[in-house]
Structures are given as C-alpha cells and as structure tokens.
KOLTOR-401003 format. One record per residue: x, y, z of N, C-alpha, C in turn; residue in three letters. Coordinates in steps of 0.001 Angstrom, whole numbers, plus 500000, padded with zeros to 6 digits. Layout:
XYZXYZXYZALA...
END
This chain:
478039492338521612479166492681521146479988493790522170UNK481075493586522656481784494150523523482153495541522589UNK482638496506523538483052497954522827484481497676522171UNK485356496689522458486608496500522066486377495828520844UNK485302494807520858485261493996519527484619494989518479UNK483748496008519167483209496748518052484069497661517357UNK485237498310518281486274499106517440487185498243516793UNK487237497057517128488203496222516308487559495368515212UNK486315495826514677485470495041513843486138494625512543UNK487275495524512148488159495115511073489185494103511214UNK489500493619512269490824492822512590490790491491511928UNK489730491027511638489802489597510860489456489775509336UNK489336490891508837489104491107507496490087491427506480UNK489618491496505424490698491471504302490448492879503575UNK491304493639502938491116494816502319491708494533500941UNK490780495026500040491108495007498551491411496452497882UNK492575496663497283492910498066497009492377498117495367UNK491540499205495098491312499224493732492074500561493047UNK492694500383491912493402501655491288492213501716490115UNK491266502633490525490155502876489449490568503066487997UNK491393503627487743491825504180486228492071502681485635UNK492569501668486329493009500488485621492125499057485908UNK490853499419486556490015498320487217489035497898486236UNK488182498530485809487113498401484744486502499637484256UNK486569499533483056485799500949482262484656500507481442UNK483508501279481924482107500777481450481955501820480266UNK482679502781479922482187503689478778482869503831477584UNK483897503003477517484833502825476379485832504032476238UNK485961504702477129486972505862477186488547505234477107UNK488639503926477835490038503369477982490284503788479289UNK489671504251480361490139504514481596489129504003482478UNK489388503564483519488376502815484352487477504017485279UNK486510503352485835485252504265486265484922503480487726UNK483769504508488469483396504108489560482387503018489157UNK481568503189488187480643502205487724481153500848487268UNK482456500877486893483056499623486583483424498616487900UNK483712499592488836484073499117490152482721498295490668UNK481477499131490712480234498505491155479995497370490372UNK480353497321489117480072496217488433480670494929488856UNK481878495043489476482397493705490060482482493447491270UNK481473494074491908481424493683493602481010492337493992UNK480236491687493104479963490268493461481071489398493264UNK482016489949492238483358489062491990484292489449493438UNK484323490518494063484851490777495327484412489974496224UNK483125490124496366482235489375497423482800487892497606UNK482811487494496455482916485874496328484549485595496694UNK485275486652496478486675486269496913486817486317498429UNK485875487258498916485808487251500443486196488339501010UNK486401489496499979486721490628500453485506491321501270UNK485913492113502329485129492854503116485286494476503111UNK486395494919502863486399496215502515487344496761501360UNK486696497356500471487334498068499337487650499468499255UNK489176499381499097489762500553499286489872501284497887UNK489261502435497587489273502970496402490285504304496416UNK491253504319495545492240505267495476491450506625494868UNK492032507666495061491297508958494891490449509091493502UNK489372509544493601488503509792492490487882511380492603UNK488685512038493406488322513612493723488801514364492207UNK488247515672492178488590516423490967490240516765491306UNK490821516725490044492309516762490342492902517089488702UNK493985517603488972494794517967487463495472516680487174UNK495485515464488196496222514418487833497673514481487565UNK498416515340488260499716515453488070500338514262488975UNK499812513735489938500262512556490576499040511540490927UNK498418511183489753497291510351489713496247510361490781UNK495925511858490958494929511874491803495105512397493405UNK496351512174493601497015512478495013497241514092494941UNK496722514831494096497080516219494024495527516559494093UNK494863516806495042493369517119495061493181518591494937UNK492235518911493908491854520323493572490418520624494371UNK489899519506494678488460519840495313488100518536495912UNK487977518575497492487952517468498176486057516997498231UNK485684517715497580484159517410497703483277516978496654UNK484195516904495160483566516790494066484347515528493288UNK483685514786492683483890513491491826484782514050490520UNK485811513663490220486395513926488898485511513090487790UNK484977514002486909484220513463485936484809512255485280UNK486202512067484979486649510888484422486359509619484841UNK485727509895486450485497508699486887484084508308486989UNK483125509446486926481818509311486927481276510601487912UNK480180510260488524479581511419488911479320510854490756UNK478722511992491604478549511755492933477219510757492899UNK476477510845492022475360509584491982476156508245491728UNK476965508129491167477902506934490756478561506588492194UNK479025507306492766479676507018494189478721506683495202UNK477492507247495202476470507017496226475938505708495974UNK475813505193494666475368503807494383476496502853494779UNK477747503169494564478765502053495010478563501992496312UNK478199502897497257478445502801498723476868501814499041UNK475949502298498398474725501475498598474973500107498086UNK475463499703496961475669498324496673476523497387497518UNK477710498255497877478531497558498896477790497114500189UNK476963498129500761476420497830502006475347496713502042UNK474782496603500745473922495547500343474574494091500477UNK475873494032500144476490493040500343477579492717501616UNK477025493644502520477819493574503876479267493934503813UNK479468494766502633480949495146502576480856496654502727UNK482435497086502808482673498475503241483476499233502301UNK483381500449502379484217501322501430485319502176502324UNK486614502255501785487521502860502475488044503756501273UNK488114505113501710488624505980500719489869507040501076UNK490486507317500262492085508082500384491502509404500906UNK492346509946501922492482511091502323493720511682502013UNK493809512681501541495233513319501086495266514785501450UNK495761514859502894495690516020503413496986516847504067UNK498310516148503625499617516654503897499656517796502885UNK498972517767501786499125518629500885497937518701499826UNK497680520007499337496473519758498216497129520463496881UNK496419520404495847496964520691494467497098522169494332UNK497997522797493753497871523990493510496831524738492787UNK495982523868492341494875524188491740493568524305492636UNK493744524001493819492752524028494996492405525375495263UNK491367526014495375490727527477495550491468527771496705UNK491581527182497727492585527674499006493823528062498431UNK494538527302497641495793527634497268495813528957496183UNK494804529061495417494795530166494391494545531320495324UNK494001531211496424493596532316497223494849532985497940UNK495396531767498398496677532086499328497739532527498622UNK497866532470497407499010532950496589498774534610496205UNK497486535078496459497333536439495967497836537391496590UNK498097537269497867498585538144498540499095537692500015UNK500043538480500746500218537897502026499499538375503120UNK498473538906502824497378539170504017496150538626503470UNK495992537810502414494929537135502160494452535976503382UNK493090536067503634492500535046504664493354533678504497UNK493363533172503336494013531751503094495440531680503051UNK495980532997503125497578532707503102498279531643504053UNK497663531711505310498342530746506447497611529167506326UNK497006529072505013496686527649504838497836526821504432UNK498660527572503910499986526851503553501185527404504067UNK502434526663503753503755527116504645504371528157503414UNK504575529330503647505044530408502876506379530993503621UNK507323531238503195508647531632503699509468532641502646UNK510295533517503575510906534383502688512143533542502325UNK512578534198500891513783533734500400514943533577501500UNK515983532815501531517187532949502388518148534178501647UNK518993534660502607519757535932502383520250536016500916UNK520578534721500278521159534829498782519796534623497840UNK518822535136498140517597534852497486517091533535497099UNK517926532524497455517514531065497173516374530438498060UNK516141529235498248515024528617498859515273528944500379UNK514435529021501157514556529023502822515310528051503380UNK515496526875502989516336526090503580516769525045502678UNK517602523902502952518111522960502174517133521576501919UNK515999521779502326515044520619502167514876520087500663UNK514987518907500644514709518276499340513166517741498803UNK512658517906497824511395517144497483511775515613497255UNK510532514891497708510548513518497487510636512966495907UNK510418514222495168510463513462493744511738514400492837UNK512652514708493905513903515418493321513868516945493411UNK515256517555493713515085519097493601514537519651494852UNK514650520933494981514393521653496163512909521411496683UNK512697521357497848511353521328498329510490522643498390UNK511007523480497772510330524910497934510167525555496532UNK509155526179496132508690526839494884508498528271494979UNK509275529023494272509313530402494463507972530889493477UNK507467531971494351506127532533493516506265533786493351UNK506240534393492320506565536095491885505669537014492390UNK504241536463492442503410537492493063503750537998494369UNK504044537331495423504408537715496745505885537650497056UNK506830537067496088508104537045496271508557536270497445UNK507720535064497820507935534127498817508046532870498262UNK508416531737498881508512530279498669507571529717499397UNK506716528748498625505898527759499431506578526285499419UNK506198525542500408506723524332500563506054523294499810UNK506545522280499109506106521357498361506961520029498478UNK506678519419499466507654518091499642507405517195498672UNK506282517134497741506187516086496702506387516921495182UNK505360516725494389505567517492493147505089518964493401UNK505546519760492661505651521303492723504262521937492746UNK503355520981492187502085521542492102501099520726493385UNK501950520200494327501409519653495585501878520412496778UNK501146521600497101501739522536498234501401521999499567UNK502138521755500604501906521442501826501184522430502678UNK500038521703503199499115522340504066499772522780505319UNK499220523842505904499693524368507319498997523723508521UNK499336522735508940498685522161510066498626522700511276UNK499636523712511458499600524701512567498413525497512748UNK497817525734511710496622526738511520495485525735511883UNK494724526283512936493334525658513331492722525401512431UNK492524526557511688491434526593510327491551525560509377UNK492751525065509109493164523923508173492447522833508787UNK492832522507510028492549521366510898490912521081511007UNK490385522283511081488725522298511208488220522108509594UNK488840522638508494488600522343507239488607520533507077UNK489660519970507459490099518640507198489027517741507950UNK488727518016509157487884517362510059486315517655509045UNK485883518846508788484699519115507989484527518176506872UNK485706517943506089485725517254504754485570515763505332UNK486394515267506271486335513784506458484745513460506931UNK484074514404507736483004514106508314481768513908507024UNK482082514820506299481088515013504921481158513473504214UNK482376512817504269482365511673503619481899510618504438UNK482275510718505904481723509574506816480068509760506930UNK479647510697506676478207510979506639477607510385505273UNK478480510285504300477940509683502926478131508252503050UNK478527507605504180478570505894504344479811505405504082UNK480865506457503952482075505676503890482477504863505173UNK483196503748505306483631502953506654485040503425507167UNK485780503974506299487179503941506632487864504857505720UNK489157505248506229489992506228505476491338505673505363UNK492061505856504345493509505597504040494280506913504128UNK494935507533505037495710508684504986496847508556504253UNK497038509539503231498375509540502562499133510169503295UNK500569509635503118501770510503503913501594511240505097UNK500580510647506094499829511442507127501271511839508363UNK502053511010508147503162511266509360503851512462509029UNK503635513120508026504456514208507429503719515740507751UNK502703515671508391501925516942508510502279517830509628UNK503299517414510471503837518266511508505149518615511520UNK505501519850510870506922520256510550507662521160511719UNK508870520856511946509631521525512764509469523119512443UNK508964523906513420508423525410513072509764526211512883UNK511055525782513174512055526568512921512772526512511659UNK512177525353510774512742525048509517514235525132509295UNK514872524365510052516141524525509946516775523748508795UNK517996524227508157518754523367507469519049522093508056UNK519230521229507091519561519640507407521201519589506955UNK521893519582508142523349519306507552523869517725507962UNK522877516903508250523442515403508579524031515274510073UNK524544514501510443525228513463509510524694512380509032UNK523062512223509560522503511010509020522234511387507661UNK521893510121506715521567510155505394520168509570505197UNK519540509855504122519711511375503368519492512548504258UNK520457513612504111520200514731504738519315515731503914UNK518134515561503712517125516186502863516166517019503640UNK516160516993505046515173517629505725514203516611506376UNK514071515453506107513042514574506497513090514409508061UNK514201514617508530514191514497510016513617515596510867UNK513309516655510094512347517811510601511012517738510412UNK510549516695509477509054516811509305508625515393509202UNK509348514467509671508749512824509605508505512667510907UNK507314512139511246506682511795512467506980513103513603UNK506670514278512953507016515545513556506699515836514789UNK506829516964515361506396517482516925505250517317517207UNK504115517715516397502785517690516958501933516814516102UNK502554515772515447501809514620514654500761513951515659UNK501252513616516621500256512464517466499276513506517910UNK499384514665518322498463515549518818497271515740517684UNK497833515980516660496995516198515510496044515077515032UNK496639513865515075495900512441514508494904512333515999UNK495354512518517119494363512310518143493003513173518079UNK493158514497517348492123515291517175490988514782516324UNK491868513990515248491057513496513928490252512348514695UNK490809511655515505490290510381516254488853510702516908UNK489220511740517759488216512143518528486824512754517897UNK487010513443516810486155514299515999485487513411514913UNK486456512369514524485605511972513310486046510211513336UNK487273509811513468487397508241513630486350507355514462UNK486335507933515904485747507333516702483998507439516824UNK483784508817516414482083509069516395481545508187515236UNK482323507840514030481883507147513311482155505718513053UNK482948505345513990483387503939514157484080503266512831UNK485197504228512427485841504097511349487038503332511150UNK487459502386510274488529501903510043489531502608509436UNK490772503028510011491790503981509338493050503210509277UNK493771503611508086495284503180508125496057504400507529UNK497071504485508272498091505635508083499194505271507368UNK499329505898505952500480505542505450501632506307505941UNK502744505686506263503885506301507029505099506226506052UNK505504507706505712506781507717504962507939507599505834UNK509025506821505628510478506722506509510223506617507798UNK509047506087508501508723506133509839509632505211510546UNK509385504951511999510045504143512940508893503187513398UNK509163501997513946508775500960514587508006501844515848UNK508650502594516724508211503192517834507176503759517481UNK507212504791516500506206505659516190504705504857515608UNK505092503714514921503905502915514196503065502121515619UNK504043501757516579503223501370517867502269502550518365UNK502789503691518480501996504699519143500883505045518180UNK500953505150516780499813505347515865498650504377515914UNK499170502937516132498247501817515982497816501174517344UNK498415501415518544498134501139519589496461501527520146UNK495367500613520162494145501266520323494031502213521573UNK494924502023522752494820502939523747495264504379523607UNK496260504554522552496568505824522124495543506672521387UNK494457505757520761493128506623520174493729507403518891UNK494458506599517720494986507443516790494556506653515496UNK495209505700514918494676504894513656494467503459514117UNK493750502679513221493469501309513407494703500780513065UNK495728501030511959496871500423511669497851501288510847UNK498972500897510354499707501610509635500526500741508610UNK500690501382507572501653500919506305503080501532506538UNK504010500618506555505403500927506406506126500274505566UNK507056500963504773507686500277503490508946499740503812UNK509664499592504717510830499108504976511321497769504297UNK510436496800504277510377495624503781510498495823502320UNK509908496701501570510044496873500205511235497561499631UNK512306497800500467513515498473499936514831497335500206UNK514409496023500091515382495055500384516084494821498967UNK515516495392497942516387495313496636516963496574496199UNK516896497734497149517733498871496831518974499053497346UNK519873498966496541521360498971496914521722500583497512UNK522154500603498666522415501838499552520989502698499471UNK519880502084499608518587502557499696518383503478498200UNK518926503237497349518719503997495860517723502975495069UNK516529503539494741515565502907494046515867502515492647UNK516637503407492140516971503198490625518232502867490424UNK518873502008491150519983500661490854519373499434490980UNK519850498458490420519373497038490594520144496265491303UNK519667495239492121520210494207492689519339493185493008UNK519698491805493186519046490775493666518328491217495035UNK517212490998495658516834491269496769517629490556497948UNK517475491096499126518365490459500143517102489640501140UNK517180488401500900516063487453501493516311487474503037UNK517613487575503469517550487442504998517106488810505381UNK517240489905504922516765491193505275515226491508505138UNK514575490639504156513280490877504004512757489928505312UNK513286488735505525512751488211506561512796488777508116UNK513921489298508354514274490141509464513358491081509768UNK513361492054508688512312493207508776510978492897508963UNK510420491664508516508970491454508515509035490710510020UNK509836490182510602509775489637511976509976490542512858UNK510783491658512675511070492780513539509668493547513786UNK509042493751512548507694494551512960506691493603513415UNK506691492257513224505705491518513729506011491355515421UNK506955491181515700507312491112517371507316492605517819UNK507709493517517152507539494916517680506190495323518018UNK505320495046516888503892495577517289503032494821517928UNK503472493655518076502691492573519006503197492827520287UNK504284493441520722504667493692521949504326494943522519UNK504148495964521229503759497399521744502233497498521591UNK501477496169521343500075496424521139499499497358519860UNK500546497295518905500036498069517495499578496956516563UNK499141497244515478498736496651514427499227496905512941UNK499738495945512220500341496002511027499087496018509860UNK499257496887508927498588496652507646499602495675506719UNK499311494477506269500271493510505531500020493608503966UNK500951493707503523501135493879502072502451493661501361UNK502600493226500271503575492978499376503353494226497972UNK502125494151497885501910494874496488500908496074496646UNK501430497178495884500330498522495707500458499058494526UNK500026500201494407499939500978493256501205501749492684UNK502180501740493876503659502287493723504606501129493529UNK504392500051493692505203499157493607505274498081492711UNK506478497653492003506492496455491077505637495321491548UNK505110494390490737504624493289491221505628492276492083UNK505150491888493277505953491136494060506474489756493450UNK505612489340492788505743487934492203506850488145491148UNK507019489227490664508012489292489475509510489741490236UNK509112490739491141510360491336491973511132490268492869UNK510233489100493411510922488458494434511138486974494236UNK510239486471493132510182485121492877510263484762491342UNK509497483857490782509506483448489410508249483607488751UNK508160484623487736506980484897487169506978484063485857UNK507666483105485709507666482401484440506862480922484873UNK507972479942484760507562478442485016506764478339486236UNK507265479069487347506724478789488747505718479926488934UNK505039480774488129504235481931488450502933481524489485UNK502298480402489233501410480014490141501735479672491848UNK502792478821491734503476478487493129503994479742493668UNK504746480691492787505370481735493444504187482886494123UNK503036483168493337501909483991493674501478483350495184UNK501117481896495065500485481417496107501315481295497422UNK502783481262497206503710481222498232503734482666498943UNK503728483678498311503665484924498603502533485255499396UNK501155484755499008499991485050499730499943484150501053UNK500406483033500943500470482261502050501344482905503227UNK502677483249502734503605483918503699502930484985504439UNK502431486059503500501728487326504100500539487105504842UNK499591486332504530498142486012505327498307485366506469UNK499451484561506711499657483894508049500156484841508961UNK500554486203508717501240487020509746500129487821510419UNK500607488453511586499423489282512333499417490739511678UNK498016490894511593497693492342510812496629492168509910UNK496316493192509253495340493093508357495666493234506923UNK495374492019506106496019491855504716495467492794504011UNK496181493340502829495395494008501649495996493239500410UNK494913493134499715495106492617498240495118493677497358UNK495894493742496454496101494946495592495495494360494147UNK494711495082493697494030494484492075494887493601491262UNK494611492387490927495374491422489992496000490504490744UNK496637490964491729497499490013492896496815488676493148UNK495701488748493186494700487264493468494631486639492183UNK495233486918491080495288486127490119496667485775489595UNK497461486418490490499212486298490129499635486991488957UNK498967488322488681499238489178487742500862489485488094UNK501645489218486953503161489805486971503371490969486565UNK504640491557486622505020492880485750504448492549484492UNK504125493697483798503690493301482384505225493414481502UNK505071493123480190506214492744479382506290494007478438UNK507355495059479019507615496228478426508342496164477123UNK508236496863476196508807496819474813509610497961474442UNK509097499238475066509681500571474927509432501418475740UNK510039502387476024509676503538476975508581504405476500UNK508161504071475188506760504811474682505720504306475455UNK505746503028475992504394502418476527504354502858478005UNK505274503652478561505482503937480185504808505274480118UNK503895505300481101503039506671481275503506507338482475UNK504102506749483573504402507294484868505471508445484915UNK504807509691485104505853510653485286507270510376485889UNK507059509636487012508413509552487778509368508698486927UNK508531507672486066509699506809485424510204507331484313UNK509382508489483394509763508884482467510921510070482800UNK510886510628483860511810511517484443513092510706484523UNK513040509615485333514050509144485671514854508433484495UNK514062508089483467514694507533482325515748508599481488UNK515301509716481613516203510892481189517257511161481994UNK517082511230483453517937511712484334519238510436484543UNK518764509295484272519684508066484230520544508037483132UNK520040508583481968521120508814480785522132510030481076UNK521381511004481644522307512288481997523331511825483084UNK523049510794484000524163510365484738525089509398484285UNK525140508873482817525846508084482048525468506703481809UNK524206506375482120523674505232481453523294505336480007UNK523488504120479244522904504297477962521423504066477946UNK520864504451476737519326504293476859518726502781477265UNK519652501909476625519071500647476996519242500057478493UNK520403500677479180520613500330480689519449501120481325UNK519437502355480988518387503093481676516918502471481648UNK516514502048480329515385501308480176514989499939480929UNK516419499379480883516360498277481545516235498323483096UNK516780499322483835515995499720485204514776500356485314UNK514347500950484395512712501360484423511758500203484312UNK512158499371483611511179498039483418511100497302484762UNK512200497393485455512078496828486706511492497593487773UNK511496498793487768511319499634488935509909500602488969UNK509486500567487640508352501754487445507232501293488026UNK506478502309488517505383502105489277504221501713488226UNK504230501905487105503430501308486037503532499731485892UNK504338499134486546504209497952486403502905497250487343UNK502337498060488333501295497624488957499876498384488316UNK500219499223487516499212500250486868498372499635485735UNK498851498357485183498334498241483867497066497588484146UNK496200497467483032494539497095483381494627495792483926UNK493331495528484654493002494311485376492634493229484337UNK493138492142484297492650491138483298491637490092483613UNK490468490641483027489381489875483213488818488718482538UNK489226488742481335489039487451480277489783487541479103UNK489668486676478261490457486463477029490052487135475852UNK489108488258476082488496488992474927489484489883474726UNK489388490915473405490384492007473415490491493015474489UNK491628493459474641492125494317475949491636493580477200UNK491742492365477073491173491552478357489957491897479077UNK489137492276478426487850492623478958487630493940479881UNK488999494696479675488884495943480667488068496916480053UNK488181497139478652487573498387478018487142497806476568UNK486094498392476000485838498469474757486597499253473937UNK487398500282474279488117501453473534489674501199473851UNK490488502195473511491838502168473578492321502139474944UNK492991501447475616493198501648477194494171502430477180UNK494358503295478353495040504445478769496529503966478935UNK496833502812479109498061502216479298497862500735478589UNK499089500220478280499020498850477655498452497932478525UNK497754496969477911497489495590478687498433494450478467UNK498884493932479485499831492758479311499494491874478384UNK500460491460477354500106490506476326499666489040476821UNK499921488629477978499656487395478615498163487318478915UNK497369488014478705496081487883479110495352486758478559UNK495685486304477329494765485351476909495158483914477914UNK496147483749478252496349482576479174496388482858480686UNK496155484353480988496204484709482480495086485692482776UNK494110485184483290492920486146483548491910485534484385UNK490766486681485067490052486087486030489146484982485603UNK488583484933484411487323483943483958488348482630483893UNK489452482536483626489815481088483653490706480861484834UNK490597481533485857491215481137487150489925480608488015UNK488706481364487812487545480944488582487106479542488094UNK487257479035487047486962478015486348488012476798486946UNK489050477215487613490276476123487892490466476072489471UNK489888475051490087489792475140491491491347475150492284UNK492466474947491370493792475108491715494364476354491525UNK493598477322490951494346478568490575494626479399491939UNK495655480416491359496002481525492500494705482115493145UNK493691482323492491492382482961493073491730482206493811UNK491672480823493865490977480130494852491963479821495797UNK493342479890495813494254479842496901493937481307497669UNK493957482251497222493443483535498166492155483443498691UNK491197482889498117489594482715498472490014481897500040UNK490687480910499876490576480159501079491355480804502134UNK492529481422501948493363482056502863492457483233503666UNK491633484065502803490755484915503287489623484508504265UNK489088483275503779488234482636504591488982482039505938UNK490031481602505979490594480910507244490742482143508303UNK491275482972507653491406484289508599490271484619509590UNK489048484313508720487833484554509849487211483514510760UNK487657482289510423487416481099510982488192480858512143UNK489533481021511957490602480525513110491285481691513695UNK490849481688515139491402482738515951492902483092515974UNK493771482003515766495239482051515785495863483214514742UNK494982483358513620495192484352512559495340485876513192UNK494403485899514153494306487245514844495340487492516068UNK495108486511516905495707486830517985496981485974518472UNK497484485225517507498721484132517657500014485174517584UNK500978484747518750501888485453518923503089484878517743UNK503881485857517364504607485330516138506124484865516651UNK506616483756516184507952483387516463508819483021515013UNK509895483662514821510527483121513497511386481779514001UNK510932480885513068511858479461513289512809479085512192UNK513289480013511338514030479410510275515915479633510224UNK516081480471511492517723480545511711518172480924510652UNK517879482144509944518798482625508627518901481450507500UNK518004480536507384518085479574506305518232480276504891UNK519328479997504063519323480627502696518116480457501841UNK517259479503501872516140479314500935514548479441501739UNK514570479294503054513399479105503749512912480209504724UNK511677480594504549511403481343505479510140480558506370UNK510389480469507864509429479755508381509138480482509714UNK507901480531510229507586481033511452506042480342511999UNK505968480561513172504676480073513879503987481251514503UNK502688481018514502501695482049515431501143481184516462UNK501029481450517565500668480621518831499614481421519756UNK498516480793519968497803481073521167497936480052522322UNK496632480219523130496822479196524442496320477789523842UNK495624477663522720495017476516522371495466476090520684UNK496185476792520046496672476338518682497730477061518209UNK498286476450517284499606476947516510499202476814515218UNK499649477888514436499608478251513000501138477942512708UNK501570477262511666502880477175511195502996477102509732UNK503587478191509204503797478416507686505506478263507293UNK505511477344506410507205477023505976507057477247504288UNK507839478168503926507993478442502463509475478399501888UNK509609477859500727510814477883500067510840478931498898UNK511411479918499296511642481064498429512641480980497110UNK513261479801497183514130479480495977513553478426494708UNK514328478654493689513950477671492701514795476384492648UNK515220476146493801515821474703494011515100473951495027UNK515354472646495346514675471898496394515388472283497652UNK514789472264498833515282472524499983514821471798501102UNK515983471731502198515587471003503070515395471749504249UNK514396471204505336514209472242506607514054471546507609UNK514847471700508760514452471210510246513933472204511182UNK512746471711511559512344472686512681513180472478513993UNK513387473715514391514182473527515798513581472576516717UNK514461472151517706514050471123518483512980471450519460UNK513023472598519978512100473300521026510912473385520270UNK510619473842519255509380474042518590508742472806518095UNK509656471599517521509008470361517229508572469643518561UNK509375469900519474508804469184520856507439469468521188UNK507127470710521088505731471336521255504884470883520384UNK505049470432519076504177470123518159503995468604517879UNK504928467814518157504974466479517759503867465497518329UNK503396465894519544502246465134519777500763465550519783UNK500840466600518905499545467164518630499076466833517384UNK497906467185516994497285467060515707497523468031514826UNK498104467664513731498819468766512618497669468556511393UNK497126469556511156496232469661509856496917470478509061UNK497051470054507620497514470708506688496352471656506111UNK496491472939506264495140473786505866495528474219504195UNK496721474228503919496862474927502540498336474540502111UNK498420474101500788499949473912500364499717474474498893UNK500724474664498243500740475174496808501237474083495737UNK501261472972496243501908471924495344500833470723495382UNK501024469794494774500264468648494532500372467539495829UNK501707467968496477502229466971497405501249467466498712UNK500552466194499447499948466343500523501066466173501875UNK501797467174502165502697466893502885502406466887504397UNK502927465861504929502944465416506481503874466323507057UNK503300466713508339504399467715509232505380466686509904UNK506618466762509625507618466155510358508783467149510791UNK509725466643511588510632467649512089511448468223510933UNK511732467207510005512624467268508883511929467308507387UNK511862468463506778510859467930505504511639468628504121UNK511218468096503118511989468701501903510920469260501352UNK511338470527500765510305471363499934510852471435498456UNK509924471270497515510156471484496056510291472827495812UNK510879473413494649510892474596494315509763475622494526UNK509870476657495242508573477516495636507503477089496031UNK507788475935496995506624475182497640506361475964499065UNK505196476044499334504723476740500683503584476118501404UNK503972475807502775502689474833503281502323475907504604UNK500864475586505007500422475937506132499778475104506989UNK500294474756508290499540473751509081498804474329510167UNK497789473796510657497126474250512049497346473124513020UNK497943473478513985498289472306515162497491472491516402UNK496812471640516850495784471802517841495977470539519077UNK
END
C-alpha cells in the first residue's frame, strides 16, 4: 500500500452520523446512549458503513446539545461511561469499522474549569484562555459583532468588569487560539482520544478559531455586517490547522472533516488538498440555503432547483480542479429532512429518498448518511409547539410572533425549519415507541413508524435501505466513483439534474427527475457521441422500469437512474 493510498484510506468509504440522544436507548430513560449504538453495529456493518461519526457525548450542561463541552476528557453519564465508550471502539474494530468523534474547540462551555478560573480575575493564569475585552467608551460591548444565535456576541461579566466573546450561545465562550497554551491543551486532548483508538475527528466550526486581533467594528457594505468577515477563515486559521495535522492527524493517520461556517470554495480547497496537510475533507452548507429567501432561514419559499444544481456543480468542479475533497451530505442533525424539504414525502416517499441518495452518492467526495436517512425518514408530523424541544426553534417561535406573525403562521415556519425535524427517535420496528426505548422518549416518535421502520425495510429487497446498501457497495467496487471528473449535462432543465463522472476507462451517468411530473431529457450531442457505441449497464434505478440508455429518455415522476458506461 503506497503512502498516498494509506493517507487516503477513507476515500472509498461511507460515514454514518449518529445523534446519540435519538439513536437507541438501552436503559429505559427515554434518551439514547452509547450502549444503544454498540447494540446496532451489526446493522450498520450490513448497510456497508465503514466510519461511524458519534456526536458529542462529553460532560456538558447541554445548552447546545453537547456542543457546549464542560470536560473534554469525561463521558456524560446520560450517555454511559468511559467503559461503554471503550467497548464501542473495540466492537467497531472487531468489525473492521472506525469511530469518528466531534471535537468542539472554537469554544468551551462556561461551566468548563478553564472558564471558571478565567473569570475569577484579570491576572488568573487561565484568563488568556478566552477572549476578554474592556467595554466600549459608552460602557457597551467592545464591538458590534453579532452572535450566531442572535444579539451581541459579547457577554458582560461583573466580576472583572470586562466582556468575553461568545459567537454562539452565551454559555459557549470562545477560546483564544492566539495563546499557545490553548493550542497545546487542544493537541493534548485530541491525542488522548487518538490513543483511545478513535480513527477520526469532525471539527466543529473550526474555521472560526482565528480572529482579527484588532477586533474592529463591522460597518459593511457586505451583508450580513455582523463581524463574520473578521473571524471566518481568519488570519492564522491555516497555520493553526497545520499544527494540528503535524502533531495529531498525521502521526495517528486520522480521517478529519472540518465543519466550515460561511466559508469559500478557495479556502476549502486549501483546507482539504492533501499537499496543504490540513484536513481530509470539508463540510460546506451553501447548497442547504437554496430555500432561504434573502438568506433568511425563518421565511419560507420553494427551494431554487437551479441554484441547488449550480452550487453542487460549482463545488464539484472547484474542488476537483484544486485537488480538494468534499464531504457529501443532504441531511444532518441541524437540518430538516431533505426528502420532506426538497421532494415528496407522501405518495412518492420511497422514490424521492432513493433519488436523493443516487444523486448524492454519484458525486465526488465522501458521502455521509444521517441516521434514518437510509430508510427515508421524513420530517415528523408536528401537532403543536409543545412537541418541539429545540431551544433555537422555541426562541424563534416567540420572536416571529413579536415581529408580527400569528401563532399559527409562526408554528407553520417552525414545523418546516426546526432542527428537531432530524432529531426524533430512530424508527427501528413497529413495536411501541418504534423500538427506540421502553420508557418515555425525550422527544416524540414520528407517528408513521408502524409502516416506516428498519425491520420492515430489511425484509423488502426494493426498500430505500437496500438502495443505500447497493450505492455504498458500488463506491468500493467502481473506481470512477472516486476519481471520475464531474460534468453537468442538463443545461438548466427545469425538472432534471443530470451529470457524468469520467476517468480514462469508464463513465458514470446519473439522471434524476426532481419533479412530480413526467419529464423528457435529451443528452447533449457531444456527450451522447462518446457514449452511444459503448456498453451501458444500468447500475441502479428507483422504479420498476429497466430503462435502456438512449439519447432521449422519458422519466416518470421522481425517477432516478445511474449507469456505468465502459
């Protein structure tokens, strides 16, 4: 195995994201736990999963679902014990699988010992672990930067009469990466988990760790003028990431994915090109804002199909040309379910779920499957705001009414946009609470579980589950999934997304009808010329029709096909 192959061991693999609170409960507490995940490893192995990404299970006040870490070395008792964690690692290794965990080091919880010390006095040894500033001349915040969760990004602390920076919740204080001791602590902590046998890290909002040290006010003219231009992909960010790579990622041969907030293609090429020695790959979120009017999450609109295709294509071509690598996803713990958001989660639920899978898994990058996606879990059916647990959603329900919406209008928006859409329990079988818990679940179980669950889909060879299983297997078997060059073929077709991926010996062709109406599509003359005299094998379709590849084809509603041409 060459060193390049060794460092790229993850390129043909598929990652499965586990939201532990909602995956599987073994204690009857109503909340999922580490043992619950361990009990389902054979299920994930059979699906073809290689890497399991476990979201934060550290000690935390849970103000932001565990992304507010109070102790980076201890397991939150709600999820189990360190022995449970060690058992999970062992059981994964037995199956030839890997564990990826979340590293949250742009900020820590204000309950962390470092912060508790830091706020005691200006000359405390931990003071410089965080970003403290004097008030502005008028006594207000040091500058006009805004929190990602609304309001000022600065929190006043009366003990020392200074403000600390908190770009997220007020209980999530930003760490000061200019301080070498902070960087040493992060390296020490990541080494601890690597030594435990973890194979990878997903680094939360990692492109925000380097701030402009002048901390200037943001007066625009760009929008939003909230300070983000002074800390997004900041002045020393690549230097800091290279240090992590040199001291932890490379020595332990880890797979790493950087979560990038409001980033650019140019930066993501740098973050993920192997020659730069930073991350294996990056998440970006541009394609998941195509239904935000004027970039506003809390207004509703039908998604812009052309924009979705253009953004996916821009990142495919850009990363390919720059030698970067994409993390591919439509779903995660912060997004509504894509099948409800973009397609039809009623009559055509199975076709829609398979279409999204085929479209995504044919692209270049490493695919991420978010729990329940592989059975086509849709957004749950919400009946009232009392069923919603997410703090962001409950805040916005109030704020939307303060801005003039009726309670009914506000709830209509929350139903569509809430992060809780992806956080309801995994649907394992048709027994009470969908086999997730023997107790009362922390959040409602979607009522459709008797007819939509894992057990039923395992038994049905035409299910969404088996479609995912085939896609995950194909990526390992066929080289063009990894190294094929991307080309978009559909010329702004109002219903169709079509693209090819080609290497020197084969071409992968994916054609999907994203509409509920029949569609006709003609392959461009140039592309057809290259394909017509070669053997075209239908790898996968989501209908009963064994569609033969021709220059002009008709697609039924939500039909999606994938061919290999040799």
